[in-house]
PyMOL Python script that loads the backbone (N, CA, C, O; Angstrom):
from pymol import cmd

cmd.read_pdbstr("""\
ATOM      1  N   UNK A   1      -8.716 -19.386  10.034  1.00  0.00           N
ATOM      2  CA  UNK A   1      -8.862 -18.331   9.043  1.00  0.00           C
ATOM      3  C   UNK A   1      -7.506 -17.992   8.405  1.00  0.00           C
ATOM      4  O   UNK A   1      -7.428 -17.705   7.211  1.00  0.00           O
ATOM      5  N   UNK A   2      -6.441 -18.030   9.221  1.00  0.00           N
ATOM      6  CA  UNK A   2      -5.116 -17.747   8.652  1.00  0.00           C
ATOM      7  C   UNK A   2      -4.764 -18.761   7.567  1.00  0.00           C
ATOM      8  O   UNK A   2      -4.203 -18.400   6.532  1.00  0.00           O
ATOM      9  N   UNK A   3      -5.093 -20.029   7.804  1.00  0.00           N
ATOM     10  CA  UNK A   3      -4.787 -21.054   6.803  1.00  0.00           C
ATOM     11  C   UNK A   3      -5.584 -20.817   5.511  1.00  0.00           C
ATOM     12  O   UNK A   3      -5.067 -21.011   4.411  1.00  0.00           O
ATOM     13  N   UNK A   4      -6.824 -20.404   5.656  1.00  0.00           N
ATOM     14  CA  UNK A   4      -7.643 -20.112   4.475  1.00  0.00           C
ATOM     15  C   UNK A   4      -7.057 -18.950   3.682  1.00  0.00           C
ATOM     16  O   UNK A   4      -6.986 -18.993   2.453  1.00  0.00           O
ATOM     17  N   UNK A   5      -6.639 -17.915   4.399  1.00  0.00           N
ATOM     18  CA  UNK A   5      -6.053 -16.752   3.735  1.00  0.00           C
ATOM     19  C   UNK A   5      -4.758 -17.159   3.033  1.00  0.00           C
ATOM     20  O   UNK A   5      -4.513 -16.762   1.894  1.00  0.00           O
ATOM     21  N   UNK A   6      -3.927 -17.955   3.721  1.00  0.00           N
ATOM     22  CA  UNK A   6      -2.696 -18.434   3.103  1.00  0.00           C
ATOM     23  C   UNK A   6      -2.968 -19.246   1.842  1.00  0.00           C
ATOM     24  O   UNK A   6      -2.299 -19.064   0.824  1.00  0.00           O
ATOM     25  N   UNK A   7      -3.945 -20.134   1.911  1.00  0.00           N
ATOM     26  CA  UNK A   7      -4.301 -20.952   0.750  1.00  0.00           C
ATOM     27  C   UNK A   7      -4.817 -20.077  -0.393  1.00  0.00           C
ATOM     28  O   UNK A   7      -4.539 -20.350  -1.561  1.00  0.00           O
ATOM     29  N   UNK A   8      -5.564 -19.033  -0.058  1.00  0.00           N
ATOM     30  CA  UNK A   8      -6.093 -18.097  -1.056  1.00  0.00           C
ATOM     31  C   UNK A   8      -4.954 -17.508  -1.891  1.00  0.00           C
ATOM     32  O   UNK A   8      -5.093 -17.312  -3.098  1.00  0.00           O
ATOM     33  N   UNK A   9      -3.831 -17.232  -1.235  1.00  0.00           N
ATOM     34  CA  UNK A   9      -2.669 -16.651  -1.904  1.00  0.00           C
ATOM     35  C   UNK A   9      -1.616 -17.705  -2.273  1.00  0.00           C
ATOM     36  O   UNK A   9      -0.548 -17.350  -2.773  1.00  0.00           O
ATOM     37  N   UNK A  10      -1.892 -18.963  -2.040  1.00  0.00           N
ATOM     38  CA  UNK A  10      -0.948 -20.021  -2.368  1.00  0.00           C
ATOM     39  C   UNK A  10       0.282 -20.032  -1.469  1.00  0.00           C
ATOM     40  O   UNK A  10       1.330 -20.552  -1.853  1.00  0.00           O
ATOM     41  N   UNK A  11       0.155 -19.453  -0.257  1.00  0.00           N
ATOM     42  CA  UNK A  11       1.288 -19.354   0.679  1.00  0.00           C
ATOM     43  C   UNK A  11       2.538 -18.828  -0.024  1.00  0.00           C
ATOM     44  O   UNK A  11       3.643 -19.337   0.166  1.00  0.00           O
ATOM     45  N   UNK A  12       2.332 -17.793  -0.840  1.00  0.00           N
ATOM     46  CA  UNK A  12       3.427 -17.236  -1.635  1.00  0.00           C
ATOM     47  C   UNK A  12       3.377 -15.712  -1.598  1.00  0.00           C
ATOM     48  O   UNK A  12       2.311 -15.114  -1.745  1.00  0.00           O
ATOM     49  N   UNK A  13       4.538 -15.089  -1.400  1.00  0.00           N
ATOM     50  CA  UNK A  13       4.618 -13.628  -1.374  1.00  0.00           C
ATOM     51  C   UNK A  13       4.238 -13.070  -2.741  1.00  0.00           C
ATOM     52  O   UNK A  13       4.751 -13.512  -3.768  1.00  0.00           O
ATOM     53  N   UNK A  14       3.349 -12.113  -2.742  1.00  0.00           N
ATOM     54  CA  UNK A  14       2.887 -11.484  -3.973  1.00  0.00           C
ATOM     55  C   UNK A  14       4.029 -10.809  -4.724  1.00  0.00           C
ATOM     56  O   UNK A  14       4.047 -10.812  -5.955  1.00  0.00           O
ATOM     57  N   UNK A  15       4.978 -10.231  -3.996  1.00  0.00           N
ATOM     58  CA  UNK A  15       6.036  -9.457  -4.642  1.00  0.00           C
ATOM     59  C   UNK A  15       7.247 -10.297  -5.064  1.00  0.00           C
ATOM     60  O   UNK A  15       7.668 -10.223  -6.218  1.00  0.00           O
ATOM     61  N   UNK A  16       7.801 -11.076  -4.169  1.00  0.00           N
ATOM     62  CA  UNK A  16       9.053 -11.793  -4.484  1.00  0.00           C
ATOM     63  C   UNK A  16       8.843 -13.269  -4.794  1.00  0.00           C
ATOM     64  O   UNK A  16       9.738 -13.916  -5.337  1.00  0.00           O
ATOM     65  N   UNK A  17       7.674 -13.813  -4.458  1.00  0.00           N
ATOM     66  CA  UNK A  17       7.370 -15.197  -4.775  1.00  0.00           C
ATOM     67  C   UNK A  17       7.855 -16.221  -3.767  1.00  0.00           C
ATOM     68  O   UNK A  17       7.668 -17.420  -3.972  1.00  0.00           O
ATOM     69  N   UNK A  18       8.478 -15.770  -2.673  1.00  0.00           N
ATOM     70  CA  UNK A  18       8.944 -16.719  -1.668  1.00  0.00           C
ATOM     71  C   UNK A  18       7.741 -17.471  -1.094  1.00  0.00           C
ATOM     72  O   UNK A  18       6.669 -16.900  -0.896  1.00  0.00           O
ATOM     73  N   UNK A  19       7.942 -18.753  -0.835  1.00  0.00           N
ATOM     74  CA  UNK A  19       6.880 -19.557  -0.231  1.00  0.00           C
ATOM     75  C   UNK A  19       7.327 -20.008   1.153  1.00  0.00           C
ATOM     76  O   UNK A  19       8.517 -20.078   1.459  1.00  0.00           O
ATOM     77  N   UNK A  20       6.339 -20.309   1.965  1.00  0.00           N
ATOM     78  CA  UNK A  20       6.616 -20.816   3.311  1.00  0.00           C
ATOM     79  C   UNK A  20       5.407 -21.615   3.754  1.00  0.00           C
ATOM     80  O   UNK A  20       4.267 -21.240   3.479  1.00  0.00           O
ATOM     81  N   UNK A  21       5.659 -22.717   4.442  1.00  0.00           N
ATOM     82  CA  UNK A  21       4.561 -23.568   4.904  1.00  0.00           C
ATOM     83  C   UNK A  21       3.785 -22.962   6.061  1.00  0.00           C
ATOM     84  O   UNK A  21       2.610 -23.277   6.254  1.00  0.00           O
ATOM     85  N   UNK A  22       4.430 -22.098   6.832  1.00  0.00           N
ATOM     86  CA  UNK A  22       3.781 -21.531   8.012  1.00  0.00           C
ATOM     87  C   UNK A  22       3.163 -20.184   7.654  1.00  0.00           C
ATOM     88  O   UNK A  22       3.881 -19.225   7.367  1.00  0.00           O
ATOM     89  N   UNK A  23       1.854 -20.111   7.670  1.00  0.00           N
ATOM     90  CA  UNK A  23       1.127 -18.924   7.212  1.00  0.00           C
ATOM     91  C   UNK A  23       1.446 -17.685   8.059  1.00  0.00           C
ATOM     92  O   UNK A  23       1.330 -16.563   7.567  1.00  0.00           O
ATOM     93  N   UNK A  24       1.840 -17.866   9.305  1.00  0.00           N
ATOM     94  CA  UNK A  24       2.147 -16.712  10.151  1.00  0.00           C
ATOM     95  C   UNK A  24       3.419 -15.996   9.714  1.00  0.00           C
ATOM     96  O   UNK A  24       3.715 -14.907  10.205  1.00  0.00           O
ATOM     97  N   UNK A  25       4.163 -16.591   8.808  1.00  0.00           N
ATOM     98  CA  UNK A  25       5.342 -15.937   8.246  1.00  0.00           C
ATOM     99  C   UNK A  25       4.948 -14.700   7.445  1.00  0.00           C
ATOM    100  O   UNK A  25       5.720 -13.744   7.361  1.00  0.00           O
ATOM    101  N   UNK A  26       3.759 -14.712   6.860  1.00  0.00           N
ATOM    102  CA  UNK A  26       3.318 -13.670   5.934  1.00  0.00           C
ATOM    103  C   UNK A  26       2.471 -12.590   6.603  1.00  0.00           C
ATOM    104  O   UNK A  26       1.908 -12.785   7.680  1.00  0.00           O
ATOM    105  N   UNK A  27       2.403 -11.443   5.924  1.00  0.00           N
ATOM    106  CA  UNK A  27       1.580 -10.321   6.354  1.00  0.00           C
ATOM    107  C   UNK A  27       0.583  -9.982   5.256  1.00  0.00           C
ATOM    108  O   UNK A  27       0.855 -10.176   4.071  1.00  0.00           O
ATOM    109  N   UNK A  28      -0.561  -9.479   5.661  1.00  0.00           N
ATOM    110  CA  UNK A  28      -1.495  -8.887   4.700  1.00  0.00           C
ATOM    111  C   UNK A  28      -1.213  -7.396   4.644  1.00  0.00           C
ATOM    112  O   UNK A  28      -1.096  -6.738   5.678  1.00  0.00           O
ATOM    113  N   UNK A  29      -1.107  -6.875   3.451  1.00  0.00           N
ATOM    114  CA  UNK A  29      -0.841  -5.452   3.270  1.00  0.00           C
ATOM    115  C   UNK A  29      -1.970  -4.851   2.451  1.00  0.00           C
ATOM    116  O   UNK A  29      -2.273  -5.327   1.356  1.00  0.00           O
ATOM    117  N   UNK A  30      -2.591  -3.808   2.979  1.00  0.00           N
ATOM    118  CA  UNK A  30      -3.649  -3.120   2.242  1.00  0.00           C
ATOM    119  C   UNK A  30      -3.009  -2.196   1.213  1.00  0.00           C
ATOM    120  O   UNK A  30      -2.255  -1.288   1.561  1.00  0.00           O
ATOM    121  N   UNK A  31      -3.318  -2.439  -0.054  1.00  0.00           N
ATOM    122  CA  UNK A  31      -2.761  -1.636  -1.139  1.00  0.00           C
ATOM    123  C   UNK A  31      -3.221  -0.197  -1.006  1.00  0.00           C
ATOM    124  O   UNK A  31      -2.432   0.727  -1.202  1.00  0.00           O
ATOM    125  N   UNK A  32      -4.473   0.002  -0.680  1.00  0.00           N
ATOM    126  CA  UNK A  32      -5.022   1.338  -0.438  1.00  0.00           C
ATOM    127  C   UNK A  32      -5.507   1.383   1.002  1.00  0.00           C
ATOM    128  O   UNK A  32      -6.611   0.927   1.297  1.00  0.00           O
ATOM    129  N   UNK A  33      -4.683   1.935   1.914  1.00  0.00           N
ATOM    130  CA  UNK A  33      -5.048   1.916   3.336  1.00  0.00           C
ATOM    131  C   UNK A  33      -6.348   2.650   3.657  1.00  0.00           C
ATOM    132  O   UNK A  33      -6.955   2.396   4.697  1.00  0.00           O
ATOM    133  N   UNK A  34      -6.783   3.549   2.787  1.00  0.00           N
ATOM    134  CA  UNK A  34      -8.045   4.248   3.040  1.00  0.00           C
ATOM    135  C   UNK A  34      -9.246   3.327   2.847  1.00  0.00           C
ATOM    136  O   UNK A  34     -10.352   3.637   3.290  1.00  0.00           O
ATOM    137  N   UNK A  35      -9.023   2.192   2.183  1.00  0.00           N
ATOM    138  CA  UNK A  35     -10.104   1.238   1.954  1.00  0.00           C
ATOM    139  C   UNK A  35     -10.142   0.150   3.020  1.00  0.00           C
ATOM    140  O   UNK A  35     -10.948  -0.777   2.934  1.00  0.00           O
ATOM    141  N   UNK A  36      -9.284   0.257   4.014  1.00  0.00           N
ATOM    142  CA  UNK A  36      -9.221  -0.747   5.081  1.00  0.00           C
ATOM    143  C   UNK A  36     -10.513  -0.673   5.891  1.00  0.00           C
ATOM    144  O   UNK A  36     -10.899   0.392   6.373  1.00  0.00           O
ATOM    145  N   UNK A  37     -11.165  -1.807   6.031  1.00  0.00           N
ATOM    146  CA  UNK A  37     -12.452  -1.848   6.724  1.00  0.00           C
ATOM    147  C   UNK A  37     -12.300  -2.157   8.205  1.00  0.00           C
ATOM    148  O   UNK A  37     -11.346  -2.816   8.620  1.00  0.00           O
ATOM    149  N   UNK A  38     -13.237  -1.682   8.986  1.00  0.00           N
ATOM    150  CA  UNK A  38     -13.353  -2.029  10.406  1.00  0.00           C
ATOM    151  C   UNK A  38     -12.002  -2.072  11.119  1.00  0.00           C
ATOM    152  O   UNK A  38     -11.570  -3.127  11.582  1.00  0.00           O
ATOM    153  N   UNK A  39     -11.360  -0.952  11.201  1.00  0.00           N
ATOM    154  CA  UNK A  39     -10.029  -0.885  11.800  1.00  0.00           C
ATOM    155  C   UNK A  39      -9.990  -1.396  13.234  1.00  0.00           C
ATOM    156  O   UNK A  39      -8.929  -1.776  13.730  1.00  0.00           O
ATOM    157  N   UNK A  40     -11.120  -1.406  13.892  1.00  0.00           N
ATOM    158  CA  UNK A  40     -11.162  -1.854  15.286  1.00  0.00           C
ATOM    159  C   UNK A  40     -11.481  -3.334  15.424  1.00  0.00           C
ATOM    160  O   UNK A  40     -11.571  -3.843  16.542  1.00  0.00           O
ATOM    161  N   UNK A  41     -11.653  -4.032  14.308  1.00  0.00           N
ATOM    162  CA  UNK A  41     -11.966  -5.470  14.353  1.00  0.00           C
ATOM    163  C   UNK A  41     -10.877  -6.239  13.644  1.00  0.00           C
ATOM    164  O   UNK A  41     -10.315  -5.767  12.656  1.00  0.00           O
ATOM    165  N   UNK A  42     -10.579  -7.413  14.142  1.00  0.00           N
ATOM    166  CA  UNK A  42      -9.573  -8.275  13.528  1.00  0.00           C
ATOM    167  C   UNK A  42     -10.181  -9.055  12.377  1.00  0.00           C
ATOM    168  O   UNK A  42     -11.263  -9.629  12.509  1.00  0.00           O
ATOM    169  N   UNK A  43      -9.496  -9.075  11.265  1.00  0.00           N
ATOM    170  CA  UNK A  43      -9.980  -9.782  10.073  1.00  0.00           C
ATOM    171  C   UNK A  43     -10.179 -11.273  10.365  1.00  0.00           C
ATOM    172  O   UNK A  43     -11.018 -11.921   9.740  1.00  0.00           O
ATOM    173  N   UNK A  44      -9.410 -11.814  11.310  1.00  0.00           N
ATOM    174  CA  UNK A  44      -9.527 -13.234  11.624  1.00  0.00           C
ATOM    175  C   UNK A  44     -10.851 -13.578  12.301  1.00  0.00           C
ATOM    176  O   UNK A  44     -11.222 -14.749  12.376  1.00  0.00           O
ATOM    177  N   UNK A  45     -11.563 -12.570  12.792  1.00  0.00           N
ATOM    178  CA  UNK A  45     -12.853 -12.793  13.434  1.00  0.00           C
ATOM    179  C   UNK A  45     -14.021 -12.713  12.450  1.00  0.00           C
ATOM    180  O   UNK A  45     -15.164 -12.969  12.826  1.00  0.00           O
ATOM    181  N   UNK A  46     -13.743 -12.363  11.200  1.00  0.00           N
ATOM    182  CA  UNK A  46     -14.791 -12.192  10.205  1.00  0.00           C
ATOM    183  C   UNK A  46     -15.165 -13.525   9.557  1.00  0.00           C
ATOM    184  O   UNK A  46     -14.426 -14.504   9.662  1.00  0.00           O
ATOM    185  N   UNK A  47     -16.303 -13.553   8.896  1.00  0.00           N
ATOM    186  CA  UNK A  47     -16.685 -14.709   8.087  1.00  0.00           C
ATOM    187  C   UNK A  47     -15.885 -14.719   6.792  1.00  0.00           C
ATOM    188  O   UNK A  47     -15.373 -13.685   6.364  1.00  0.00           O
ATOM    189  N   UNK A  48     -15.777 -15.892   6.167  1.00  0.00           N
ATOM    190  CA  UNK A  48     -14.938 -16.046   4.989  1.00  0.00           C
ATOM    191  C   UNK A  48     -15.365 -15.148   3.829  1.00  0.00           C
ATOM    192  O   UNK A  48     -14.505 -14.596   3.143  1.00  0.00           O
ATOM    193  N   UNK A  49     -16.662 -14.986   3.593  1.00  0.00           N
ATOM    194  CA  UNK A  49     -17.126 -14.120   2.501  1.00  0.00           C
ATOM    195  C   UNK A  49     -16.663 -12.684   2.711  1.00  0.00           C
ATOM    196  O   UNK A  49     -16.231 -12.017   1.771  1.00  0.00           O
ATOM    197  N   UNK A  50     -16.756 -12.226   3.927  1.00  0.00           N
ATOM    198  CA  UNK A  50     -16.322 -10.858   4.269  1.00  0.00           C
ATOM    199  C   UNK A  50     -14.810 -10.725   4.102  1.00  0.00           C
ATOM    200  O   UNK A  50     -14.323  -9.712   3.601  1.00  0.00           O
ATOM    201  N   UNK A  51     -14.071 -11.748   4.521  1.00  0.00           N
ATOM    202  CA  UNK A  51     -12.614 -11.741   4.382  1.00  0.00           C
ATOM    203  C   UNK A  51     -12.239 -11.670   2.899  1.00  0.00           C
ATOM    204  O   UNK A  51     -11.344 -10.910   2.528  1.00  0.00           O
ATOM    205  N   UNK A  52     -12.905 -12.446   2.056  1.00  0.00           N
ATOM    206  CA  UNK A  52     -12.594 -12.429   0.629  1.00  0.00           C
ATOM    207  C   UNK A  52     -12.802 -11.043   0.018  1.00  0.00           C
ATOM    208  O   UNK A  52     -12.042 -10.628  -0.856  1.00  0.00           O
ATOM    209  N   UNK A  53     -13.816 -10.340   0.471  1.00  0.00           N
ATOM    210  CA  UNK A  53     -14.033  -8.967  -0.006  1.00  0.00           C
ATOM    211  C   UNK A  53     -12.858  -8.082   0.386  1.00  0.00           C
ATOM    212  O   UNK A  53     -12.377  -7.294  -0.428  1.00  0.00           O
ATOM    213  N   UNK A  54     -12.399  -8.204   1.614  1.00  0.00           N
ATOM    214  CA  UNK A  54     -11.277  -7.406   2.102  1.00  0.00           C
ATOM    215  C   UNK A  54      -9.988  -7.759   1.359  1.00  0.00           C
ATOM    216  O   UNK A  54      -9.165  -6.883   1.093  1.00  0.00           O
ATOM    217  N   UNK A  55      -9.812  -9.033   1.025  1.00  0.00           N
ATOM    218  CA  UNK A  55      -8.596  -9.472   0.350  1.00  0.00           C
ATOM    219  C   UNK A  55      -8.464  -8.887  -1.059  1.00  0.00           C
ATOM    220  O   UNK A  55      -7.375  -8.897  -1.633  1.00  0.00           O
ATOM    221  N   UNK A  56      -9.544  -8.389  -1.604  1.00  0.00           N
ATOM    222  CA  UNK A  56      -9.474  -7.739  -2.913  1.00  0.00           C
ATOM    223  C   UNK A  56      -8.611  -6.479  -2.865  1.00  0.00           C
ATOM    224  O   UNK A  56      -8.116  -6.032  -3.900  1.00  0.00           O
ATOM    225  N   UNK A  57      -8.426  -5.905  -1.686  1.00  0.00           N
ATOM    226  CA  UNK A  57      -7.617  -4.702  -1.499  1.00  0.00           C
ATOM    227  C   UNK A  57      -6.272  -5.030  -0.848  1.00  0.00           C
ATOM    228  O   UNK A  57      -5.561  -4.128  -0.405  1.00  0.00           O
ATOM    229  N   UNK A  58      -5.924  -6.310  -0.789  1.00  0.00           N
ATOM    230  CA  UNK A  58      -4.710  -6.715  -0.077  1.00  0.00           C
ATOM    231  C   UNK A  58      -3.765  -7.497  -0.973  1.00  0.00           C
ATOM    232  O   UNK A  58      -4.153  -8.064  -1.995  1.00  0.00           O
ATOM    233  N   UNK A  59      -2.504  -7.502  -0.546  1.00  0.00           N
ATOM    234  CA  UNK A  59      -1.512  -8.408  -1.101  1.00  0.00           C
ATOM    235  C   UNK A  59      -0.919  -9.181   0.061  1.00  0.00           C
ATOM    236  O   UNK A  59      -0.947  -8.723   1.203  1.00  0.00           O
ATOM    237  N   UNK A  60      -0.387 -10.346  -0.235  1.00  0.00           N
ATOM    238  CA  UNK A  60       0.162 -11.275   0.749  1.00  0.00           C
ATOM    239  C   UNK A  60       1.676 -11.180   0.649  1.00  0.00           C
ATOM    240  O   UNK A  60       2.255 -11.574  -0.363  1.00  0.00           O
ATOM    241  N   UNK A  61       2.324 -10.657   1.692  1.00  0.00           N
ATOM    242  CA  UNK A  61       3.739 -10.337   1.598  1.00  0.00           C
ATOM    243  C   UNK A  61       4.586 -11.000   2.671  1.00  0.00           C
ATOM    244  O   UNK A  61       4.139 -11.202   3.800  1.00  0.00           O
ATOM    245  N   UNK A  62       5.831 -11.339   2.295  1.00  0.00           N
ATOM    246  CA  UNK A  62       6.805 -11.764   3.291  1.00  0.00           C
ATOM    247  C   UNK A  62       7.196 -10.513   4.092  1.00  0.00           C
ATOM    248  O   UNK A  62       6.949  -9.398   3.634  1.00  0.00           O
ATOM    249  N   UNK A  63       7.790 -10.673   5.255  1.00  0.00           N
ATOM    250  CA  UNK A  63       8.127  -9.502   6.078  1.00  0.00           C
ATOM    251  C   UNK A  63       9.022  -8.482   5.367  1.00  0.00           C
ATOM    252  O   UNK A  63       8.833  -7.277   5.534  1.00  0.00           O
ATOM    253  N   UNK A  64       9.988  -8.949   4.582  1.00  0.00           N
ATOM    254  CA  UNK A  64      10.885  -8.015   3.883  1.00  0.00           C
ATOM    255  C   UNK A  64      10.129  -7.189   2.847  1.00  0.00           C
ATOM    256  O   UNK A  64      10.278  -5.968   2.794  1.00  0.00           O
ATOM    257  N   UNK A  65       9.328  -7.845   2.035  1.00  0.00           N
ATOM    258  CA  UNK A  65       8.563  -7.128   1.016  1.00  0.00           C
ATOM    259  C   UNK A  65       7.534  -6.190   1.645  1.00  0.00           C
ATOM    260  O   UNK A  65       7.256  -5.121   1.101  1.00  0.00           O
ATOM    261  N   UNK A  66       6.966  -6.586   2.792  1.00  0.00           N
ATOM    262  CA  UNK A  66       6.019  -5.722   3.484  1.00  0.00           C
ATOM    263  C   UNK A  66       6.701  -4.435   3.934  1.00  0.00           C
ATOM    264  O   UNK A  66       6.142  -3.348   3.787  1.00  0.00           O
ATOM    265  N   UNK A  67       7.892  -4.556   4.475  1.00  0.00           N
ATOM    266  CA  UNK A  67       8.633  -3.368   4.906  1.00  0.00           C
ATOM    267  C   UNK A  67       8.979  -2.496   3.698  1.00  0.00           C
ATOM    268  O   UNK A  67       8.858  -1.272   3.759  1.00  0.00           O
ATOM    269  N   UNK A  68       9.406  -3.122   2.606  1.00  0.00           N
ATOM    270  CA  UNK A  68       9.734  -2.365   1.396  1.00  0.00           C
ATOM    271  C   UNK A  68       8.521  -1.580   0.914  1.00  0.00           C
ATOM    272  O   UNK A  68       8.645  -0.412   0.544  1.00  0.00           O
ATOM    273  N   UNK A  69       7.351  -2.209   0.914  1.00  0.00           N
ATOM    274  CA  UNK A  69       6.122  -1.511   0.493  1.00  0.00           C
ATOM    275  C   UNK A  69       5.896  -0.254   1.331  1.00  0.00           C
ATOM    276  O   UNK A  69       5.571   0.806   0.797  1.00  0.00           O
ATOM    277  N   UNK A  70       6.072  -0.380   2.654  1.00  0.00           N
ATOM    278  CA  UNK A  70       5.859   0.783   3.529  1.00  0.00           C
ATOM    279  C   UNK A  70       6.925   1.847   3.321  1.00  0.00           C
ATOM    280  O   UNK A  70       6.622   3.039   3.374  1.00  0.00           O
ATOM    281  N   UNK A  71       8.157   1.443   3.086  1.00  0.00           N
ATOM    282  CA  UNK A  71       9.210   2.419   2.803  1.00  0.00           C
ATOM    283  C   UNK A  71       8.877   3.165   1.516  1.00  0.00           C
ATOM    284  O   UNK A  71       8.988   4.390   1.461  1.00  0.00           O
ATOM    285  N   UNK A  72       8.472   2.436   0.488  1.00  0.00           N
ATOM    286  CA  UNK A  72       8.136   3.057  -0.796  1.00  0.00           C
ATOM    287  C   UNK A  72       6.923   3.974  -0.685  1.00  0.00           C
ATOM    288  O   UNK A  72       6.791   4.925  -1.457  1.00  0.00           O
ATOM    289  N   UNK A  73       6.034   3.694   0.275  1.00  0.00           N
ATOM    290  CA  UNK A  73       4.868   4.549   0.501  1.00  0.00           C
ATOM    291  C   UNK A  73       5.234   5.799   1.286  1.00  0.00           C
ATOM    292  O   UNK A  73       4.415   6.706   1.433  1.00  0.00           O
ATOM    293  N   UNK A  74       6.474   5.850   1.796  1.00  0.00           N
ATOM    294  CA  UNK A  74       6.910   7.013   2.562  1.00  0.00           C
ATOM    295  C   UNK A  74       6.544   6.949   4.029  1.00  0.00           C
ATOM    296  O   UNK A  74       6.618   7.959   4.730  1.00  0.00           O
ATOM    297  N   UNK A  75       6.152   5.783   4.503  1.00  0.00           N
ATOM    298  CA  UNK A  75       5.732   5.657   5.893  1.00  0.00           C
ATOM    299  C   UNK A  75       6.854   5.929   6.885  1.00  0.00           C
ATOM    300  O   UNK A  75       6.589   6.259   8.041  1.00  0.00           O
ATOM    301  N   UNK A  76       8.099   5.796   6.453  1.00  0.00           N
ATOM    302  CA  UNK A  76       9.218   6.024   7.354  1.00  0.00           C
ATOM    303  C   UNK A  76       9.959   7.306   7.005  1.00  0.00           C
ATOM    304  O   UNK A  76      11.082   7.509   7.466  1.00  0.00           O
ATOM    305  N   UNK A  77       9.362   8.166   6.209  1.00  0.00           N
ATOM    306  CA  UNK A  77      10.036   9.374   5.735  1.00  0.00           C
ATOM    307  C   UNK A  77      10.449  10.306   6.867  1.00  0.00           C
ATOM    308  O   UNK A  77      11.430  11.040   6.741  1.00  0.00           O
ATOM    309  N   UNK A  78       9.710  10.281   7.966  1.00  0.00           N
ATOM    310  CA  UNK A  78      10.035  11.174   9.074  1.00  0.00           C
ATOM    311  C   UNK A  78      11.128  10.607   9.972  1.00  0.00           C
ATOM    312  O   UNK A  78      11.577  11.281  10.899  1.00  0.00           O
ATOM    313  N   UNK A  79      11.555   9.397   9.712  1.00  0.00           N
ATOM    314  CA  UNK A  79      12.600   8.796  10.535  1.00  0.00           C
ATOM    315  C   UNK A  79      13.955   9.179   9.975  1.00  0.00           C
ATOM    316  O   UNK A  79      14.249   8.920   8.808  1.00  0.00           O
ATOM    317  N   UNK A  80      14.773   9.791  10.800  1.00  0.00           N
ATOM    318  CA  UNK A  80      16.089  10.253  10.378  1.00  0.00           C
ATOM    319  C   UNK A  80      17.177   9.329  10.902  1.00  0.00           C
ATOM    320  O   UNK A  80      18.337   9.731  10.997  1.00  0.00           O
ATOM    321  N   UNK A  81      16.819   8.099  11.243  1.00  0.00           N
ATOM    322  CA  UNK A  81      17.743   7.176  11.864  1.00  0.00           C
ATOM    323  C   UNK A  81      19.046   7.055  11.084  1.00  0.00           C
ATOM    324  O   UNK A  81      20.133   7.171  11.651  1.00  0.00           O
ATOM    325  N   UNK A  82      18.930   6.825   9.791  1.00  0.00           N
ATOM    326  CA  UNK A  82      20.137   6.585   9.010  1.00  0.00           C
ATOM    327  C   UNK A  82      20.990   7.832   8.876  1.00  0.00           C
ATOM    328  O   UNK A  82      22.206   7.737   8.709  1.00  0.00           O
ATOM    329  N   UNK A  83      20.368   8.999   8.948  1.00  0.00           N
ATOM    330  CA  UNK A  83      21.131  10.240   8.899  1.00  0.00           C
ATOM    331  C   UNK A  83      21.843  10.503  10.223  1.00  0.00           C
ATOM    332  O   UNK A  83      22.875  11.175  10.245  1.00  0.00           O
ATOM    333  N   UNK A  84      21.309   9.985  11.319  1.00  0.00           N
ATOM    334  CA  UNK A  84      21.834  10.295  12.644  1.00  0.00           C
ATOM    335  C   UNK A  84      22.879   9.295  13.129  1.00  0.00           C
ATOM    336  O   UNK A  84      23.666   9.598  14.025  1.00  0.00           O
ATOM    337  N   UNK A  85      22.884   8.137  12.550  1.00  0.00           N
ATOM    338  CA  UNK A  85      23.804   7.100  13.021  1.00  0.00           C
ATOM    339  C   UNK A  85      25.211   7.389  12.493  1.00  0.00           C
ATOM    340  O   UNK A  85      25.417   7.597  11.297  1.00  0.00           O
ATOM    341  N   UNK A  86      26.145   7.396  13.396  1.00  0.00           N
ATOM    342  CA  UNK A  86      27.533   7.601  13.017  1.00  0.00           C
ATOM    343  C   UNK A  86      28.254   6.281  13.262  1.00  0.00           C
ATOM    344  O   UNK A  86      28.625   5.953  14.390  1.00  0.00           O
ATOM    345  N   UNK A  87      28.441   5.541  12.191  1.00  0.00           N
ATOM    346  CA  UNK A  87      29.014   4.218  12.304  1.00  0.00           C
ATOM    347  C   UNK A  87      30.528   4.315  12.178  1.00  0.00           C
ATOM    348  O   UNK A  87      31.053   4.858  11.206  1.00  0.00           O
ATOM    349  N   UNK A  88      31.207   3.786  13.165  1.00  0.00           N
ATOM    350  CA  UNK A  88      32.662   3.749  13.144  1.00  0.00           C
ATOM    351  C   UNK A  88      33.086   2.310  12.953  1.00  0.00           C
ATOM    352  O   UNK A  88      32.894   1.478  13.840  1.00  0.00           O
ATOM    353  N   UNK A  89      33.650   2.018  11.823  1.00  0.00           N
ATOM    354  CA  UNK A  89      34.119   0.672  11.542  1.00  0.00           C
ATOM    355  C   UNK A  89      35.535   0.532  12.110  1.00  0.00           C
ATOM    356  O   UNK A  89      36.350   1.446  11.987  1.00  0.00           O
ATOM    357  N   UNK A  90      35.817  -0.601  12.724  1.00  0.00           N
ATOM    358  CA  UNK A  90      37.166  -0.805  13.249  1.00  0.00           C
ATOM    359  C   UNK A  90      38.200  -0.850  12.117  1.00  0.00           C
ATOM    360  O   UNK A  90      37.947  -1.406  11.049  1.00  0.00           O
ATOM    361  N   UNK A  91      39.331  -0.272  12.366  1.00  0.00           N
ATOM    362  CA  UNK A  91      40.387  -0.307  11.366  1.00  0.00           C
ATOM    363  C   UNK A  91      41.358  -1.404  11.709  1.00  0.00           C
ATOM    364  O   UNK A  91      41.571  -1.710  12.882  1.00  0.00           O
ATOM    365  N   UNK A  92      41.943  -1.992  10.703  1.00  0.00           N
ATOM    366  CA  UNK A  92      42.897  -3.085  10.951  1.00  0.00           C
ATOM    367  C   UNK A  92      44.309  -2.636  10.677  1.00  0.00           C
ATOM    368  O   UNK A  92      45.246  -3.419  10.830  1.00  0.00           O
TER     369      UNK A  92
END
""", "prot")
cmd.dss("prot")
cmd.show_as("cartoon", "prot")
cmd.util.cbc("prot")
cmd.orient("prot")
């Protein structure tokens, strides 16, 4: 099923266009998470027709673009990591 999904998207990131031969490199991202179906079932266990319906609400992303999408959605807004880190660079 992963190979079929990869072929559906041309094994290419929707956002940046990077390609990769190994389909596990990519992530499926639901554009509207409220439309995500059967949260307790894995999409890989579904029939192809059902998967194609779900893919209408998805984009195929490389890991970097997937993270960017979530950052832009505000999913990490409560994380203050960057505000709390005190980086001391060595002086020469």
